[in-house]
C-alpha positions in Angstrom: 42.1 37.8 8.5 39.5 36.0 6.4 41.6 36.5 3.3 44.7 35.0 5.0 42.6 32.0 6.1 41.2 31.4 2.7 44.7 31.7 1.2 46.0 29.1 3.7 43.2 26.7 2.8 43.9 27.2 -0.9 47.7 26.6 -0.4 47.1 23.5 1.7 45.2 21.8 -1.2 47.6 22.8 -4.0 50.4 20.6 -5.5 48.5 17.3 -5.4 48.3 15.1 -8.5 45.1 14.7 -10.5 45.1 10.9 -9.7 45.3 11.7 -6.0 42.1 13.8 -6.3 40.4 11.1 -8.3 41.3 8.4 -5.7 39.8 10.7 -3.0 36.6 11.1 -5.1 36.3 7.3 -5.3 36.8 7.1 -1.6 34.2 9.9 -1.0 31.5 8.0 -2.9 32.4 4.8 -1.1 32.4 6.2 2.4 29.3 8.2 1.9 27.5 4.9 2.4 29.4 4.0 5.6 26.4 3.0 7.7 26.6 -0.6 8.6 29.8 -0.7 10.7 29.1 2.2 13.1 25.5 1.0 13.7 26.2 -2.8 13.7 26.3 -3.1 17.4 23.1 -1.1 17.8 21.5 -3.2 15.1 22.4 -6.5 16.7 21.3 -5.4 20.2 18.0 -3.9 18.8 14.6 -5.4 19.6 14.5 -6.9 16.2 17.7 -8.9 16.5 17.8 -9.2 20.3 21.4 -10.1 20.7 23.6 -9.3 23.8 26.4 -6.9 23.8 28.9 -9.8 24.0 27.3 -11.5 21.0 27.5 -8.2 19.1 31.2 -7.9 20.2 31.8 -11.3 18.8 30.4 -10.3 15.4 32.5 -7.2 15.3 35.5 -9.3 16.4 34.9 -11.5 13.4 34.7 -8.4 11.2 38.2 -7.5 12.5 39.5 -11.1 12.0 38.3 -11.0 8.4 40.0 -7.7 8.0 43.3 -9.2 9.1 43.1 -11.9 6.5 41.9 -9.5 3.8 44.6 -7.0 4.6 47.3 -9.6 4.2 46.1 -10.8 0.8 45.2 -7.3 -0.3 48.8 -6.2 0.3 50.2 -9.4 -1.3 48.1 -9.1 -4.5 48.8 -5.3 -4.7 52.5 -6.1 -5.1 51.8 -8.9 -7.6 48.9 -7.8 -9.8 48.7 -4.1 -9.0 46.6 -1.9 -6.8 44.1 -1.0 -9.5 42.7 -4.5 -10.0 42.6 -5.2 -6.2 40.6 -2.0 -5.5 38.2 -2.7 -8.4 37.5 -6.3 -7.4 37.1 -5.6 -3.6 34.8 -2.6 -4.0 32.4 -4.5 -6.3 32.2 -7.8 -4.4 32.3 -6.0 -1.0 29.2 -4.1 -2.1 27.4 -7.3 -3.0 28.2 -8.8 0.3 26.9 -5.8 2.3 23.5 -6.4 0.6 23.7 -10.1 1.4 24.5 -9.5 5.1 21.3 -7.4 5.5 19.2 -10.3 4.4 20.7 -12.8 6.9 18.9 -13.2 10.2 20.5 -16.3 11.7 23.2 -15.4 14.2 25.7 -18.1 13.0 25.2 -17.0 9.4 25.6 -13.4 10.4 29.0 -14.4 11.9 30.1 -16.2 8.8 29.0 -13.6 6.3 30.5 -10.8 8.4 33.9 -12.5 8.3 33.9 -13.0 4.5 32.5 -9.5 3.9 35.3 -8.0 6.0 37.9 -10.1 4.3 36.9 -8.8 0.9 36.1 -5.2 2.0 39.4 -4.7 3.9 41.6 -6.1 1.1 40.8 -2.7 -0.5 42.8 -0.7 2.1 46.4 -1.7 1.4 45.8 -1.5 -2.3 44.3 2.0 -1.9 47.2 3.1 0.4 49.7 1.8 -2.2 48.0 3.8 -4.9 48.1 7.0 -2.9 51.9 6.5 -2.3 52.3 5.8 -6.0 50.5 9.0 -7.2 52.2 11.3 -4.6 55.7 12.7 -4.0 57.7 12.7 -0.7 57.0 16.4 -0.4 53.2 16.1 -0.5 52.7 12.5 0.7 51.3 13.4 4.1 48.8 15.8 2.5 47.9 13.2 -0.1 46.9 10.8 2.7 45.2 13.7 4.5 43.1 14.4 1.3 42.1 10.8 1.2 41.2 10.9 4.9 39.2 14.1 4.2 37.2 12.1 1.6 36.8 9.3 4.1 35.6 11.6 6.9 33.4 13.7 4.7 31.8 10.5 3.5 31.7 9.3 7.2 29.9 12.5 8.2 27.3 12.0 5.5 27.0 8.3 6.1 26.6 8.4 9.8 24.3 11.4 10.0 22.0 9.8 7.3 22.5 6.4 8.9 21.2 7.7 12.2 17.9 8.7 10.6 17.7 5.5 8.5 18.5 3.3 11.6 15.7 5.0 13.5 13.3 4.1 10.6 14.7 0.7 9.4 18.1 -0.9 10.1 17.9 -3.1 7.0 18.1 -0.1 4.6 21.6 0.6 5.9 22.9 -2.6 4.2 21.4 -1.6 0.9 22.9 1.9 0.9 26.3 0.7 2.0 26.3 -2.0 -0.7 25.3 0.3 -3.6 27.8 3.0 -2.7 30.6 0.4 -2.8 29.5 -0.7 -6.2 29.2 2.9 -7.3 32.8 3.5 -6.2 33.9 0.4 -8.1 32.3 1.9 -11.3 34.2 5.2 -10.8 37.4 3.3 -10.2 36.8 1.5 -13.6 36.0 4.7 -15.4 38.9 6.9 -14.0 41.8 4.5 -13.7 41.5 1.8 -16.4 42.9 4.1 -19.2 46.1 4.7 -17.2 46.9 1.0 -16.6 49.6 0.6 -19.2 51.4 3.8 -18.1 51.1 2.7 -14.5 52.5 -0.8 -15.3 55.5 0.8 -17.2 56.3 3.1 -14.2 56.0 0.2 -11.8 58.5 -1.9 -13.7 61.0 1.0 -13.8 61.0 1.1 -10.0 61.2 -2.6 -9.4 65.0 -2.6 -10.1 65.7 -1.1 -6.7 66.6 -3.7 -4.0 63.8 -4.2 -1.5 63.6 -5.9 1.9 60.7 -7.5 3.6 58.5 -5.4 5.8 58.3 -8.4 8.1 62.0 -8.1 8.9 61.9 -4.4 9.7 62.2 -4.5 13.5 61.5 -0.8 14.1 58.4 -1.0 11.8 57.2 -4.1 13.7 57.4 -2.3 17.0 55.5 0.6 15.3 52.8 -1.9 14.3 52.5 -3.2 17.8 52.0 0.4 19.2 49.4 1.1 16.5 47.5 -2.0 17.6 47.4 -0.7 21.2 46.1 2.7 20.1 43.6 1.3 17.5 42.3 -1.2 20.2 41.0 1.8 22.0 40.1 4.1 19.1 37.8 1.5 17.6 35.6 1.6 20.7 34.3 4.9 19.4 32.3 2.8 16.8 31.4 -0.3 18.9 31.0 -0.1 22.6 30.9 3.7 23.0 27.7 4.2 20.9 26.0 1.6 23.1 27.1 3.6 26.2 25.7 6.7 24.6 22.3 5.0 24.0 21.8 2.8 27.0 23.6 4.7 29.8 23.4 8.3 28.7 19.9 7.7 27.1 20.7 9.4 23.8 18.8 8.4 20.7 20.2 7.0 17.4 19.7 10.3 15.6 21.8 12.2 18.1 24.4 9.5 18.1 24.6 9.6 14.3 25.0 13.4 14.4 27.6 13.4 17.1 29.6 10.8 15.2 29.2 12.8 12.0 30.8 15.7 13.8 34.0 13.8 13.9 34.1 13.7 10.1 33.1 17.3 9.7 35.8 18.6 12.0 38.4 16.6 10.1 37.2 17.9 6.8 37.5 21.5 8.1 40.8 21.3 9.9 43.0 18.4 8.9 44.5 19.5 5.6 45.4 22.9 6.9 46.9 21.6 10.1 48.9 19.0 8.3 50.1 21.6 5.9 51.4 23.7 8.8 53.0 20.7 10.7 54.4 18.6 7.9 58.2 18.4 8.0 58.6 20.5 11.1 58.9 17.6 13.6 59.5 13.9 13.4 56.3 12.0 12.5 56.5 10.0 15.7 56.3 13.3 17.7 53.0 14.2 16.3 51.7 10.6 16.6 52.4 10.4 20.4 50.8 13.9 21.0 47.7 12.8 19.1 47.5 9.5 21.0 47.7 11.3 24.4 44.8 13.6 23.3 42.8 10.5 22.6 43.6 9.2 26.1 42.1 12.4 27.5 39.0 11.9 25.3 38.2 8.5 26.9 38.9 9.9 30.3 36.5 12.8 29.7 33.6 10.3 29.5 33.8 10.0 33.3 33.1 13.7 33.7 29.6 14.2 35.3 27.2 16.6 33.7 24.9 17.0 30.8 25.2 14.0 28.5 25.1 16.0 25.3 27.9 18.3 26.4 30.0 15.5 27.7 29.7 13.5 24.4 30.4 16.7 22.4 33.5 17.4 24.4 34.7 13.8 24.1 34.1 13.7 20.3 36.0 17.0 19.8 39.0 15.7 21.8 39.2 12.3 20.1 38.9 14.1 16.7 41.8 16.4 17.5 43.8 13.4 18.6 43.0 11.6 15.4 43.9 14.6 13.2 47.3 15.0 14.9 48.3 11.3 14.9 46.8 9.4 11.9 48.2 11.3 8.9 51.7 11.0 10.3 51.2 7.3 10.9 50.7 6.9 7.2 53.7 9.0 6.5 55.8 6.9 8.8 55.2 3.6 7.0 55.5 5.0 3.5 58.8 6.6 4.3 60.1 3.1 5.3 58.8 1.4 2.2 59.8 1.2 -1.5 57.7 0.3 -4.4 58.5 -3.4 -4.5 57.5 -3.9 -0.8 54.9 -1.1 -0.4 52.0 -3.6 -0.4 53.7 -5.5 2.5 54.0 -2.3 4.5 50.5 -1.2 3.7 49.2 -4.7 4.6 50.9 -4.7 8.0 49.5 -1.3 8.8 46.0 -2.4 7.8 46.5 -5.6 9.7 47.4 -3.6 12.8 44.0 -1.9 12.7 42.3 -5.1 11.8 43.8 -6.9 14.8 42.6 -4.1 17.0 39.2 -4.3 15.4 39.2 -8.1 16.1 40.3 -8.0 19.8 38.8 -4.6 20.8 35.0 -5.3 20.5 35.3 -8.8 22.0 37.4 -7.8 25.0 35.9 -4.4 25.6 32.3 -5.5 25.4 33.0 -8.2 28.0 34.8 -5.7 30.3 31.8 -3.4 30.0 29.4 -6.2 30.7 31.2 -7.5 33.8 32.8 -4.3 35.3 30.9 -1.4 33.7 31.8 1.3 31.3 33.7 3.4 33.9 36.3 0.7 34.3 36.5 0.3 30.5 37.2 4.0 29.9 39.9 4.0 32.6 41.5 0.9 31.0 41.4 2.5 27.5 43.0 5.7 28.9 45.9 3.8 30.4 46.4 1.8 27.2 46.6 5.0 25.1 49.1 6.5 27.6 51.2 3.4 27.3 51.0 3.5 23.5 52.1 7.2 23.5 55.1 6.4 25.7 56.0 3.6 23.3 56.0 6.0 20.4 58.3 8.2 22.4 60.7 5.3 23.0 60.5 4.2 19.3 61.6 7.7 18.2 64.7 7.3 20.4 65.3 3.9 19.0 65.0 5.0 15.4 67.4 7.9 16.0 69.9 5.5 17.6 69.8 3.1 14.6 70.0 5.8 12.0 
């Protein structure tokens, strides 16, 4: 049994390109410093900053708005100047801006710096997504994205668990660590990928002869983006309003919150590659997406279960992690299958924008719902939105089959 399990793990990681592994290493270094965003709401509502949940929601909303702008330009410049340059520039300057944000104490300045930080930081995502697609094949593309997500979540597990301890000691240190890991990732990008630039450019030009259409005219993809926004609107609450609920309503401390959020990343690291290897190609991508979204709906509903706070949060985190594992890798596969090299930046940008729009609207709206109606109402609303999104993915599957 143990031998078979080890063989399955080994097989699920084989067949991926060296460049895919290097991209994931860069991402691992970068995300190991992920500390500011998951603790930003707690930082702003701490005694030191003394801001309300609604004010913190506004800041996180501006972070999302900056991400929308950054994603658009990140995709645009990825198609024009190449994904390598965009990744290098955004990692370096994003790191500098994290450090700057930690030094700002004025609320209006925090809002301004957060917007520009997010704009630079999130321009990295469509470029990185385009790079993964470039260095993978149709047969291993979902696993290539899963390996990248593994790096993200392993870094997330390290960052949030350490971040919980650092936040309990000094919130300002979070900004320094996040900044320097971004800069470190930029250095690795420069060392690993610069020598391949000429080859990459030659291969890109060879593919550009194929006719391409605009992602903004792909109606099925635009509906997909709308449904992703609905889902992401709810999913992002795990990093914004839900931690505050854990601390203020369930009376859990920052260290435990950091550990329970790190569990999300650890479970993904342990299970996602194997699960994707077993599922990839067996069903349509939209089938797995809607199943995962429904599991996330159950996760938010589980927060209404009475009982021991630590057990409830553990159960919720496991559920939402399973939902994430089943849905998100296949979301990436869906958009890459509809794109070509010449418009891949557009498709990647729209996908990133979907998450950024949700990150903009979610904290602003959900923090106000929690303030005025309580967290129980908020969790019911998020459950219903996830169910609606899952039904939408089911209908989209039918629509795509009819148009094929």
